[in-house]
N, C-alpha and C positions, 0 to 999 in steps of 0.2 A: 692389292686386293685384300679387303678385310672380310672375314667370314665369322659370324657369331653362331656358335654351334651348341645346341643343347644335347645332352647325353643322358639316357636313363637305362637302367637294367630292370627287367620285369620278369615275373614268374619265379620258378624255383631257382635257387642259386646253383652254381656249378663251378668247378675249377676252370680258369681261363678267362673269366669275366674281366678281372683287373688287367690281365695281359692284353685283352682286346681294347679296353679303354685306353691303355697306354699306347697301343699301336695307332689308334685313331688320332690321339692328341699329339703325340710326338711327331707323326708324319705331317699333321696339320700345321704345327708350329714351324716345321722345316720348310714346307712348301708355300705357305702364304701367311698373311697376318691373321692369326686366329685368336678368338676369344671363346673360352669354354665355359659353359654353364652346366653344372652338375645338378641334375634333378633327382631329388631324394625319393626312394621307395617306389620306383616305377611310375606307372600312370597315376597313382594316387598323388604323387608330388606335382605332376603336371596339372591335375584337376584342382588341387588346393593351392598351387603356387608356392610349393615348398622346394627351394633351390638354393644354390650357393654359387658365387662367382669363383672359378677355380684359378689357381696359379700353376705355372710350370712345375714348381716344386711338389705340388700335390700328386703328381704322377710319377714321382721318383720312388724307386724301391718297391713297386707293386707288381713287377713282372712275375714273381714267384708266389705272390700272396693269393691264397684262396678266398672264396667269397666275393664280395663286391664293396668297394669303398663308398659307393653311392647308396647302398641299401636296396632292398627289393621287396616287392609285395605282389600278391596275386589279385588282379582286378579283372574278373571274368569278362570276356568279350560279350557274352550274352546279356550282361547288365549295362553295357555302355550306353545304350539308348533308352534305358529304363530310368525314369525319374522316381527316386524313392522318397522316403519320409523326410529326408533332408532338403527336398525340392531342388536339388542341384541337377542341372542339365550338364552331364559329364562331358559330352562332345563340345558343347559351347564353351564350357569352362576350360577345356584343354586348348581350344583355339584361342581363347582370350589370353591365357598364360603365354602361349607361343608368341602372340602379337605384342603383348605387354613387354616381353623380354627382348623384342626386336630380333628374334632368331632368324637366321638365314637357312637353317637346316636343323632337323631333329634326328639324332641317331638312336635307334632303339635296339637293345641287345636282349634277345629272348627267344622263346620257342613258338609253338603254334598259336597260342592265344595272343601272345605279344605281336606276332606278325599279322594276325587278323585285325587287331586294333591299329597297327601301323598302316595297313592298307586302308582302313576306314578314314584315318586322318589324311592320308594321301588323297583320297577321293574328295575330302573336304577342302582340298586346296593347299595343304601344308607340304613343305619339302621334307620328305622322310626317306631315310636309308636304314635298312634293317641289317642286323648281324645275327647269324643263325647259331643259337646256343641251346643245347639240351643234351643231357646224358642219354636220352632215349634214342637219339639219332633219327628221329621220325619226321624231320622237316623235308618236304618235297623239294626237289631241284638241286640238292647238294649231296655229294657222296658222303661227306661227314660233317657233323656239327662240332664246334669246339666244346670240350667237356666230356665227350663220349669216350675218347681214348683213355683219359685219366680214370673215369669210372670203370672202364673195362679192366684197367690195370688193378684197381682196388678189388673189384669183384673176383678177378682171377686169383689175386693173393688170398682172398677169403677161401676160395675153393681149394687152393694149394694147402692151406693150413688145415682145412677140414679133412683133406685127404689123409694126412698123417694120423689124426685121431680116429678117423673111420677105420683105417687099416689096423690100428692098434687094438681096437675094441670089436672089430668085425661087425660094424653097424651099417645100416642104410641111412645116409645123411641127405636130407632134402634142403637145398640152399635156395632161398628166395631172393631173386635179383630184381631190381627195380625195372619197371616197364609195364604199365597198366594196359596200354593198347598195342604197343609195338614190342617185338621180341629181340630187337637187334643186340641189346646189351647182354641178354641171357645167351643168345646164340654165340656171339663172339667169345664171351667169357667162358661159356661152357666148353667150347672147342679148345680154347687156350688152357683151360684148367683140367682137361682130360675127363670131363663128365661122361658117365655111361648113358645117361638119359637127359635130354633137353626138352622142356615143355614150354611152349610160347603161345601167346594169345591167338596167333594166326592159324595155328594147327591144333584144333581140339583133339584131345587124347582119349584113349580108353584105358582105364586103370588096370584092366586085365592084361593089357600088353606091357605096361610098365612092370607089373608083377612077374611076367614071364622073364624079363631081363634080370630081376632080382633073384629069381629061382635058378635061372641058368648060371648066373655067376656063383651062386652057392654050390651048385653041383660040380662046377669046374674048379672048386677049391679057392675061389676068389671070395673071401668071406665078407666083403663090403661092397657097397654100391654108392656112387655119387650121382645125385639127381639135381640138376640146375633147373629151377622153375621160375618163370616170370611171374610177377605179382598179379598179372592179369590173365594167367593161363586158366583154361577151363576144360572140363571133360566134355564129351560129346553130348551128354544130356543137358548140361548147363548151357552149351552153345545154342540149344534150341530155345532157350528162354530169352525174354527181353532183359535188357541190362538191369533195370530196376528189380525185376524178379530175382535175377541172379544175385544181386547185391543183398537183397532182403534174405535170401536163403543162407548166404554166407554169414550175414550178421546174426541170424537166429541161431546158427550152429557155432558161432564164435570162432570161425575158422578163417585163417589167411590161406592163400593158395598153397603154401608149403605145408602148413599144419593139416590142411585137408588131404593132400597127397600122402603125408606120413600116416595119418589115421586110416585112410583107405588101405594102405599097404599092411598096416598092423592087422587090420580086420581080414584081409584076403590071404596074406602069406604067414602071418604070425611073426614077422620079422621085427627086430628092434629098430624102429625107424625114428629118427629125431629131426626136428625142424630147426633151421638156423636162419635168422633174418638180420642181415647186416644193416639194412635200412639206410638211414641218411649218412652213414659212413661213406657210402658210394658217392655222395655229393661233396664231401669235405676235403680240406687239405689243399696242398699246393698242386698246381697243374703239372702234368708230365711234360717232358721235353717236347714231345710231339704237339701237345696242345698249346704250349707256349709259342711254338713256331706258327702253328695254324692260326691262333688268335692274333698274332702280330701281322700275319699275312692278310687276314680279313680286315683288321683295323686299318692297315695302310691302304688297302684297296678302297675302303670307305672314304678315307681322306682324299684319295685321287678322284673319286666320284664327286665329292663336294667341290674340289678344285675345278672340275670340268662341268659342273652344273647338271649332273645326272642324278635325278631324284625319282622317287616312286619305285625303288628297286631294293633288293636284298642281296647281299654278297653270298657267293657260293663257291664250292670246290667241285670241279668237274674234271675227272682224270687228274692231270698234274697242273691244271690251270685254275688260277683264282679269277673268277668272273662274277657275273651277277644275273639275277632274274627279276622280272617285273613282279612287284608285290601282288598285283592282281592275278598273276598266273599261279602263284604258290600258296597264297593265304587260304587257310582252311582246308588244304589238301594234304592229308596225312600220308607219310611214306611208311607203309607196312612191309613186313618181310613176305615176299612172294614164295609160295611153296616150291617153285622151281628155281629159286635163287641158288647160285653156285655154292654158297657156303652151306646150304642145306644138303646139297648133293655131296659135298666134301665130307660133311659130318656123317652122313649115312654110309659113305664108302669106307669109313674107318670104324664102322660098327656102332655108332651112336644111334640110339633109338629116340624117336619123337612120339612114342606111344601110339603109333598108328597101325603097327602090325607086329 
């Protein structure tokens, strides 16, 4: 049985992409007669026919390598059916490339936007399998995405390092963790790093409640405070605004989420508050051992699905089982942190504030 497989990585990069590519290809080579076509820079490469025929040796030595050997790009789903000035029908172009390459299957590694386009292509009749990648862990239907645990390790390390300098200088340090819509990364890294306050998009905060924590710690001779804030965190007044209004307000004030919290605390409490933004450091470098294993598990399951002729699905982790969901069931469905989530309760029970009281 010969299978000709196209692989692409789309959206933001993260640790584990190469490990997942390796998992798919090595399992495919072992289980059946496989030919691998690497598509460059995500859906752009599929639209423009930018690809290369891969060899077994291309997948050697990439397990520990960060980033993606195929390159990646953001091609927003909302533009997929929009014909721009270049007059290119993107969906038709992707289907043509798939057929011209005589692919039996397309494997797409990516997050929410990637999966929406994967579902679109599946509905257009292509054989598609998704692999859930994102440091935000906000893909519905899977307990964890690959890339998340590595980013959590990095963010936790940042908080650990800020702890020592905050304690030395008696400062309030506000650390901005990636996560525009979902607070999973900030929540887990905040708990792991011993933050005193965690602010996430799903739970709008009152700065007065955050100020109470800072003041209480000062009165108890704890001269510093660690605040982990997601980049999409907002206070209760901002939460009443539409997204564009909120973004315009922040842009006019030249504030990121962490800078805004730090400034509010300086104004309210008079505390020396500093903002720290590790930014894309959280995406970079080698994947953790956990993500190497998870990426490999996901990749091997994808190869098994190809062998068995199961398409229109995305791989997932549920409990201790590697399984899969239908693309049509999960595409476009964000997985946000519910306020009643067990990790929220755990954090509150050890005295971490979410700025709500």
